[in-house]
C-alpha positions as CSV (number, residue, x, y, z in Angstrom):
1,M,-15.8,37.9,-8.6
2,S,-13.2,40.0,-6.9
3,A,-14.1,38.5,-3.6
4,L,-13.4,34.9,-5.1
5,S,-9.8,33.2,-4.4
6,P,-7.8,33.1,-7.7
7,A,-8.2,29.0,-7.8
8,R,-12.1,29.5,-7.5
9,R,-11.9,32.4,-10.0
10,A,-10.0,30.4,-12.4
11,V,-12.6,27.5,-12.4
12,L,-15.6,29.8,-12.9
13,V,-13.7,31.7,-15.8
14,L,-12.7,28.2,-17.6
15,L,-16.0,26.4,-17.3
16,C,-18.0,29.6,-18.4
17,L,-15.6,29.6,-21.6
18,A,-16.5,26.2,-22.3
19,Q,-20.2,26.9,-22.2
20,L,-19.6,30.0,-24.2
21,M,-17.7,27.7,-26.8
22,V,-20.8,25.7,-26.9
23,I,-23.1,28.5,-27.5
24,L,-21.0,30.3,-30.1
25,D,-21.4,27.1,-32.1
26,I,-25.0,27.5,-32.3
27,S,-25.6,31.2,-33.2
28,A,-22.2,31.7,-35.0
29,V,-23.3,28.9,-37.8
30,N,-26.6,30.7,-38.5
31,V,-24.9,33.8,-39.9
32,A,-22.5,31.7,-42.1
33,L,-25.1,29.4,-43.6
34,P,-25.4,31.1,-46.9
35,D,-21.6,30.9,-47.4
36,L,-21.4,27.6,-46.3
37,S,-24.5,26.3,-48.7
38,R,-22.4,27.8,-51.5
39,D,-19.2,26.0,-50.8
40,L,-20.5,22.6,-50.1
41,G,-23.6,22.8,-52.7
42,I,-26.1,22.3,-49.9
43,A,-29.7,22.7,-51.2
44,R,-31.8,25.2,-49.6
45,G,-34.1,22.6,-48.2
46,D,-31.1,20.5,-46.5
47,L,-29.6,23.5,-45.0
48,E,-31.4,23.4,-41.8
49,W,-29.6,20.2,-41.1
50,T,-26.5,22.1,-40.3
51,I,-28.3,23.4,-37.1
52,T,-30.6,20.5,-36.5
53,S,-27.8,17.6,-36.6
54,Y,-26.1,19.5,-33.7
55,S,-29.3,20.7,-31.6
56,L,-31.0,17.5,-31.8
57,L,-28.4,15.4,-30.1
58,F,-27.6,18.3,-28.1
59,G,-31.0,18.9,-26.3
60,S,-32.1,15.1,-26.2
61,L,-29.1,14.0,-24.5
62,L,-28.8,16.6,-21.9
63,L,-30.6,14.9,-19.0
64,L,-28.3,11.7,-19.5
65,G,-25.3,14.2,-19.6
66,G,-26.4,16.1,-16.5
67,R,-26.9,12.6,-14.5
68,A,-23.8,10.9,-16.0
69,A,-21.9,14.1,-14.2
70,D,-23.4,12.9,-10.9
71,V,-22.8,9.3,-11.2
72,L,-19.4,9.1,-13.4
73,G,-17.6,11.9,-12.1
74,R,-18.2,15.7,-13.0
75,R,-14.6,16.4,-14.3
76,R,-14.2,13.2,-16.1
77,T,-17.6,13.7,-17.8
78,F,-16.7,17.3,-18.6
79,L,-13.5,16.3,-20.2
80,S,-15.1,13.5,-22.0
81,G,-17.4,15.9,-23.6
82,L,-14.8,18.5,-24.4
83,T,-12.4,16.1,-26.0
84,L,-15.3,14.9,-28.3
85,F,-16.4,18.3,-29.0
86,T,-12.9,19.5,-29.7
87,A,-12.4,16.5,-32.0
88,A,-15.8,17.0,-34.1
89,S,-15.0,20.7,-34.4
90,M,-11.9,19.9,-36.3
91,A,-13.8,17.3,-38.3
92,A,-16.7,19.9,-39.2
93,A,-13.9,22.5,-40.3
94,L,-12.3,19.9,-42.7
95,A,-15.8,18.4,-44.0
96,P,-15.6,17.8,-47.7
97,T,-19.3,17.1,-48.1
98,D,-22.7,18.1,-46.5
99,A,-22.9,14.7,-45.2
100,A,-19.4,14.8,-43.6
101,L,-20.4,18.1,-41.9
102,Y,-23.9,16.8,-40.5
103,A,-22.1,13.9,-39.1
104,A,-19.4,16.1,-37.4
105,R,-22.0,18.4,-36.1
106,A,-23.9,15.5,-34.5
107,A,-20.8,14.6,-32.7
108,Q,-20.4,18.1,-31.6
109,G,-23.9,17.8,-30.2
110,I,-23.1,14.7,-28.3
111,G,-20.1,16.3,-26.7
112,A,-21.8,19.5,-25.7
113,A,-24.6,17.4,-24.2
114,L,-21.9,15.8,-21.8
115,L,-19.8,18.9,-21.3
116,S,-22.4,21.7,-20.6
117,P,-24.3,20.2,-17.9
118,A,-21.1,18.9,-16.4
119,A,-19.5,22.3,-16.2
120,L,-22.7,23.8,-14.6
121,S,-22.8,21.0,-11.9
122,I,-18.8,21.7,-11.0
123,I,-19.9,25.2,-10.7
124,T,-23.0,24.4,-8.2
125,T,-20.9,22.1,-6.5
126,T,-17.8,24.4,-6.1
127,F,-19.8,27.6,-5.1
128,T,-21.9,26.3,-2.0
129,S,-23.2,29.1,-0.1
130,G,-26.4,30.7,-1.1
131,R,-25.2,34.1,-2.1
132,E,-21.8,32.9,-3.7
133,R,-23.7,30.3,-5.7
134,A,-26.0,33.1,-7.0
135,M,-23.0,35.1,-7.9
136,A,-21.4,32.4,-9.8
137,L,-24.8,31.6,-11.5
138,G,-25.0,35.2,-12.3
139,V,-21.8,34.8,-14.6
140,W,-22.9,31.7,-16.0
141,G,-26.4,33.5,-16.9
142,A,-24.5,36.3,-18.5
143,V,-22.6,34.0,-20.8
144,G,-25.7,32.1,-21.8
145,G,-27.7,35.6,-22.3
146,A,-24.9,37.3,-24.2
147,G,-23.5,34.2,-25.8
148,A,-25.9,34.1,-28.6
149,A,-25.4,37.8,-29.6
150,V,-21.5,37.3,-29.5
151,G,-22.0,34.2,-31.6
152,V,-23.6,36.2,-34.4
153,L,-20.6,38.8,-34.1
154,L,-18.1,36.3,-34.1
155,G,-19.8,34.2,-37.1
156,G,-20.0,37.5,-39.2
157,V,-16.4,38.7,-38.4
158,L,-14.8,34.9,-39.1
159,T,-17.0,34.3,-42.2
160,E,-16.3,37.9,-43.7
161,W,-12.7,37.7,-43.3
162,I,-11.5,34.2,-43.2
163,G,-14.3,31.9,-44.1
164,W,-17.0,29.7,-42.6
165,R,-14.5,26.7,-41.6
166,A,-12.8,29.0,-39.3
167,I,-16.0,29.1,-37.0
168,F,-15.1,25.4,-36.3
169,F,-11.4,25.7,-36.4
170,V,-11.3,28.4,-33.6
171,N,-12.5,25.7,-31.2
172,V,-9.6,23.4,-31.6
173,P,-7.1,25.6,-29.8
174,V,-9.6,26.7,-27.3
175,G,-10.6,23.2,-26.5
176,V,-7.0,22.2,-25.7
177,A,-6.3,25.1,-23.7
178,L,-9.4,24.6,-21.6
179,A,-8.8,20.9,-21.1
180,I,-5.3,21.8,-19.7
181,G,-6.6,24.6,-17.5
182,V,-9.3,22.3,-16.1
183,L,-6.9,19.5,-15.2
184,R,-5.0,22.1,-13.2
185,V,-7.9,23.9,-11.4
186,V,-10.7,21.6,-11.1
187,R,-10.3,19.0,-8.6
188,P,-10.4,15.1,-9.6
189,D,-13.5,13.3,-9.2
190,P,-13.1,11.6,-5.8
191,E,-13.9,7.7,-6.8
192,P,-14.1,6.0,-10.2
193,G,-17.1,6.2,-12.4
194,R,-19.8,3.4,-11.9
195,F,-22.2,2.8,-14.7
196,R,-24.4,0.7,-12.3
197,G,-25.7,3.8,-10.7
198,L,-27.0,5.2,-14.2
199,D,-30.6,4.6,-14.9
200,L,-29.9,3.5,-18.5
201,R,-33.5,2.6,-19.3
202,G,-35.0,6.1,-18.1
203,A,-32.0,7.6,-20.3
204,L,-33.0,5.7,-23.5
205,I,-36.8,6.7,-23.1
206,A,-36.0,10.3,-22.2
207,T,-33.4,10.7,-25.0
208,A,-35.5,9.0,-27.7
209,S,-38.6,11.1,-26.4
210,L,-36.7,14.5,-26.3
211,A,-35.2,13.5,-29.9
212,A,-38.5,12.9,-31.2
213,L,-40.0,16.1,-29.8
214,L,-37.2,18.2,-31.2
215,Y,-37.6,16.6,-34.4
216,A,-41.2,17.3,-34.6
217,I,-40.6,20.9,-33.6
218,A,-37.6,21.4,-36.1
219,G,-39.7,20.1,-39.2
220,A,-42.9,21.6,-38.2
221,D,-42.3,24.6,-40.4
222,S,-41.8,22.5,-43.6
223,A,-44.1,19.8,-43.0
224,G,-46.8,21.9,-41.2
225,W,-47.8,21.9,-37.6
226,T,-50.9,19.9,-38.1
227,S,-49.2,17.2,-40.5
228,V,-49.4,13.4,-39.9
229,R,-45.6,13.6,-39.3
230,T,-45.5,16.3,-36.8
231,L,-48.6,15.1,-34.8
232,A,-47.4,11.5,-34.8
233,L,-43.9,12.6,-33.5
234,G,-45.1,14.9,-30.9
235,G,-47.6,12.3,-29.8
236,A,-45.2,9.8,-29.6
237,A,-42.7,12.2,-27.7
238,L,-45.2,13.3,-25.1
239,A,-46.3,9.7,-24.6
240,G,-42.8,8.7,-24.3
241,L,-42.0,11.5,-21.5
242,A,-45.2,10.5,-19.7
243,T,-43.9,7.0,-19.6
244,F,-40.5,8.3,-18.5
245,G,-42.1,10.1,-15.5
246,V,-44.1,7.0,-14.2
247,L,-40.9,5.1,-14.4
248,E,-38.7,7.4,-12.8
249,R,-41.0,7.7,-9.9
250,R,-40.2,4.0,-9.3
251,A,-36.4,4.0,-10.1
252,A,-34.1,3.5,-7.4
253,R,-31.5,6.0,-8.9
254,P,-33.6,8.1,-11.4
255,L,-32.3,10.0,-14.2
256,L,-34.5,12.8,-13.1
257,R,-36.3,12.9,-9.5
258,I,-39.9,14.0,-10.8
259,E,-40.9,15.3,-7.4
260,L,-38.4,17.9,-7.8
261,L,-40.7,19.7,-10.6
262,A,-43.2,20.3,-7.8
263,D,-40.8,22.5,-6.0
264,R,-42.0,26.0,-6.9
265,A,-38.5,27.2,-7.6
266,V,-37.5,24.3,-9.8
267,G,-40.5,23.7,-11.6
268,G,-41.4,27.3,-12.0
269,G,-38.3,28.2,-13.0
270,W,-38.1,25.5,-15.5
271,A,-41.2,26.6,-17.2
272,L,-40.0,30.0,-17.4
273,M,-37.0,28.8,-19.0
274,L,-39.0,27.2,-22.0
275,L,-40.6,31.0,-22.3
276,A,-37.3,32.8,-22.0
277,S,-35.5,30.6,-24.4
278,S,-37.9,30.7,-27.0
279,V,-38.0,34.5,-26.9
280,L,-34.1,34.9,-26.8
281,M,-33.5,32.4,-29.7
282,G,-36.4,33.4,-31.9
283,S,-36.0,37.0,-31.7
284,F,-32.2,36.8,-32.4
285,L,-33.0,34.6,-35.6
286,L,-35.7,37.3,-36.6
287,T,-33.4,40.1,-36.1
288,S,-30.6,38.5,-38.1
289,V,-33.3,37.9,-40.9
290,Y,-34.6,41.4,-40.7
291,L,-30.8,42.8,-40.8
292,Q,-29.8,40.8,-43.9
293,E,-33.0,40.2,-45.7
294,V,-34.8,43.4,-45.3
295,L,-31.9,46.1,-44.6
296,K,-29.5,44.2,-46.7
297,A,-26.8,44.1,-44.4
298,S,-23.7,41.9,-44.9
299,A,-22.8,39.0,-42.5
300,L,-20.0,41.3,-41.0
301,E,-22.5,44.2,-40.6
302,T,-25.0,41.7,-39.1
303,G,-22.6,40.5,-36.5
304,L,-21.4,44.1,-35.5
305,A,-25.0,45.0,-35.1
306,F,-25.5,42.5,-32.4
307,L,-22.5,43.8,-30.1
308,P,-24.6,46.4,-28.3
309,I,-27.2,43.6,-27.6
310,A,-24.6,41.2,-26.2
311,V,-23.5,44.3,-24.1
312,A,-27.0,44.9,-23.0
313,T,-27.7,41.1,-22.3
314,A,-24.6,40.7,-20.1
315,G,-25.4,43.8,-18.4
316,G,-28.9,42.6,-17.3
317,A,-27.5,39.3,-16.2
318,H,-25.0,41.2,-13.9
319,G,-27.6,43.3,-12.6
320,G,-30.0,40.3,-12.0
321,S,-27.5,38.3,-10.0
322,H,-27.3,41.2,-7.8
323,L,-31.2,41.5,-7.7
324,V,-31.9,37.8,-6.9
325,R,-29.6,37.9,-3.8
326,Q,-31.3,40.8,-2.5
327,V,-35.2,40.1,-3.3
328,G,-35.4,36.5,-4.5
329,V,-36.4,35.4,-8.1
330,R,-40.2,36.2,-8.3
331,A,-40.1,40.0,-8.8
332,P,-36.7,40.0,-10.8
333,L,-38.3,37.5,-13.3
334,A,-41.4,39.5,-13.6
335,V,-39.5,42.5,-14.5
336,A,-37.4,41.0,-16.9
337,F,-40.3,39.2,-18.8
338,A,-41.9,42.9,-19.1
339,L,-39.0,44.3,-20.5
340,A,-38.7,41.4,-22.9
341,A,-42.3,42.0,-24.0
342,T,-41.6,45.7,-24.4
343,G,-38.6,45.0,-26.6
344,M,-40.5,42.9,-28.8
345,L,-43.0,45.4,-29.3
346,L,-40.7,47.9,-30.2
347,L,-39.2,45.3,-32.8
348,S,-42.6,44.9,-34.4
349,G,-43.0,48.2,-35.6
350,A,-39.9,47.8,-37.9
351,G,-41.0,48.0,-41.5
352,G,-39.6,47.5,-45.0
353,G,-38.1,51.1,-45.1
354,G,-36.6,51.0,-41.4
355,S,-33.1,51.5,-40.1
356,Y,-31.0,49.7,-37.6
357,V,-30.6,52.8,-35.1
358,T,-34.2,53.4,-34.7
359,D,-36.2,50.3,-35.8
360,V,-33.9,47.6,-34.3
361,L,-31.5,49.0,-31.5
362,P,-33.8,50.4,-29.1
363,G,-36.0,47.2,-29.0
364,M,-33.1,44.9,-28.6
365,L,-31.4,46.8,-26.0
366,V,-34.5,46.8,-24.0
367,A,-35.2,43.3,-24.6
368,G,-31.7,42.4,-24.1
369,V,-31.3,43.8,-20.6
370,G,-34.6,42.1,-19.8
371,L,-33.5,38.6,-21.4
372,G,-30.2,38.7,-19.2
373,I,-32.0,39.3,-15.9
374,A,-34.3,36.3,-16.9
375,M,-31.5,33.8,-17.9
376,V,-29.7,34.5,-14.7
377,S,-32.6,34.6,-12.1
378,I,-33.9,31.1,-13.9
379,A,-30.6,29.6,-13.1
380,V,-30.6,30.6,-9.6
381,A,-34.0,29.5,-9.3
382,V,-33.5,26.0,-10.4
383,L,-30.1,25.3,-8.9
384,T,-30.0,27.1,-5.6
385,G,-30.5,24.5,-2.9
386,A,-29.2,21.8,-5.2
387,S,-27.4,18.9,-3.2
388,E,-24.2,17.3,-4.2
389,D,-26.2,14.4,-5.5
390,D,-28.5,16.1,-7.6
391,A,-26.3,19.0,-9.0
392,G,-25.9,17.4,-12.4
393,M,-29.5,16.3,-12.4
394,L,-30.7,19.9,-12.0
395,S,-28.0,21.2,-14.2
396,G,-29.2,18.8,-17.2
397,L,-32.8,19.8,-16.4
398,N,-31.9,23.5,-16.8
399,T,-30.1,23.2,-20.1
400,T,-32.7,20.8,-21.4
401,G,-35.3,23.7,-20.9
402,H,-33.2,26.0,-22.6
403,E,-32.6,23.9,-25.8
404,V,-36.5,22.8,-25.9
405,G,-37.8,26.3,-25.5
406,G,-35.2,27.7,-28.0
407,A,-36.4,25.0,-30.5
408,L,-40.1,26.0,-29.8
409,G,-39.4,29.5,-30.2
410,L,-37.5,29.1,-33.5
411,A,-40.1,26.9,-35.1
412,A,-43.2,28.8,-33.9
413,L,-41.7,32.3,-34.6
414,T,-40.1,31.5,-38.0
415,T,-43.5,29.8,-39.2
416,I,-45.3,33.1,-38.1
417,A,-42.7,35.0,-40.1
418,S,-42.8,33.3,-43.3
419,S,-46.9,33.2,-43.4
420,A,-47.1,36.7,-44.5
421,N,-46.1,38.9,-47.4
422,P,-44.0,40.9,-47.6
423,L,-41.3,39.5,-45.3
424,A,-41.2,42.6,-43.0
425,T,-44.9,42.1,-42.5
426,G,-44.4,38.8,-41.1
427,L,-41.5,39.7,-39.2
428,G,-43.5,42.1,-37.3
429,D,-46.1,39.5,-36.6
430,A,-43.5,37.2,-35.1
431,F,-42.2,39.9,-32.7
432,L,-45.8,40.4,-31.9
433,A,-46.1,36.7,-31.1
434,A,-42.6,36.9,-29.0
435,A,-44.2,39.9,-27.0
436,A,-47.2,37.8,-26.1
437,I,-44.9,34.8,-25.0
438,A,-42.8,37.2,-22.8
439,A,-46.0,38.8,-21.3
440,A,-47.3,35.3,-20.3
441,G,-43.8,35.1,-18.6
442,V,-44.7,38.0,-16.5
443,V,-47.9,36.3,-15.2
444,L,-46.3,32.9,-14.7
445,A,-43.3,34.3,-12.6
446,L,-46.0,36.1,-10.3
447,V,-48.0,32.9,-9.9
448,L,-45.4,30.1,-10.0
449,L,-42.5,31.3,-8.0
450,P,-42.0,31.4,-4.2
451,S,-42.1,34.5,-2.3
452,A,-38.9,36.6,-1.6
453,G,-39.0,35.5,1.9
454,L,-39.1,31.9,1.2
455,F,-36.5,32.0,-1.5
456,Q,-34.1,33.8,0.8
457,R,-34.4,31.2,3.4
458,R,-33.4,28.6,0.6
459,M,-30.5,30.8,-0.3
460,Q,-29.4,30.8,3.2
461,Q,-29.7,27.1,3.9
462,S,-28.1,26.3,0.5
463,P,-26.6,23.7,-0.5
464,H,-29.2,21.6,1.6
465,P,-32.5,21.9,-0.5
466,V,-35.4,23.6,1.0
467,S,-38.8,22.5,-0.8
468,I,-41.0,25.4,-1.7
469,H,-44.7,24.6,-2.3
């Protein structure tokens, strides 16, 4: 970042801080769930809605939020999302009942779905040369990779020292400061927003389909993966997405240009985002459960235990941003998934009589470096070459992959972990499954992604997309 001008550095820092706030509100809440449940009298079976009400709206609206940034204006969309997110955070902090909390969390999800892809599209259009964009996306990837671990740490500290409501209260001054900063350093949108260019039909179908898919995944653990509800919702979601794909190919200004997925960097990167996010989100939850339920660590101790993991993930992302500028994305992603698989294998050996230093820390450090490399390399693969008109679209696609993959990983690995007795055995099986997912990522990276030479040519010609088939 030292090579950037102060103004451009400020843009990058502010937008990454906004993304960090969004990520923290996902993982920090996980640590606070026991305290939150006792305070509001939420039944154990309903507690998942604290997470689901946020992630369902966030994940299903990301494609719309990304395209809205292209059509309505990037800064305008970002500030609208930030305003809603900040106001909803205040409502969540003051929530007197579980229903009020779920409504506030849903509003947070809508705000995040506008804020996150708009921020990424501003970065993509501000840093236009290939190498400069890779550097900026490296910082963004470090936030995405380490943010979940930082969230566990922050959630543990705030819950232990102040209370769970502080997790939401802290967003208010941060949101206000970010809005002031963005108004000062991000250039205004060049023209007024125009709703006529927004594919509302496609947005409705995509949002409904993604919502059905995420709802099916979120409820699969309790309802069963082969239950009528899960299969019906999943089938309807897939049918809706297929319909969306057909209609988008005919739309004059589509929400998502489907042909972009045929590009090996974009389509391959998006597929790998599903795998990386499933391992990242799933393993963080499994580790938190192991620390609290098996090793009997407190919320604060659990948060502090994730600090080395956050550093490892950020370090991996930093190194990954340099690697992709030198050798493209194929080799770094193959190495990244190999490290993630190794880390998951190490974690699978943790037993009921284990310890943090010998059974948790080595595996999470290795996996953290690998996942940090993966998150930045995937962002570079999907967004390098994005044109001015498609930056928001591809940003929304990238973040949608993160949310859908994370939901799949959480649901699948949680189901595996809860299917065995004792808990430590189930967690070991789940970590083995995560290792298998990461190993599949190694193969897909080598098969799907473009060679180093082709990708280097793409970076040199950025921001004008070069199709890589």
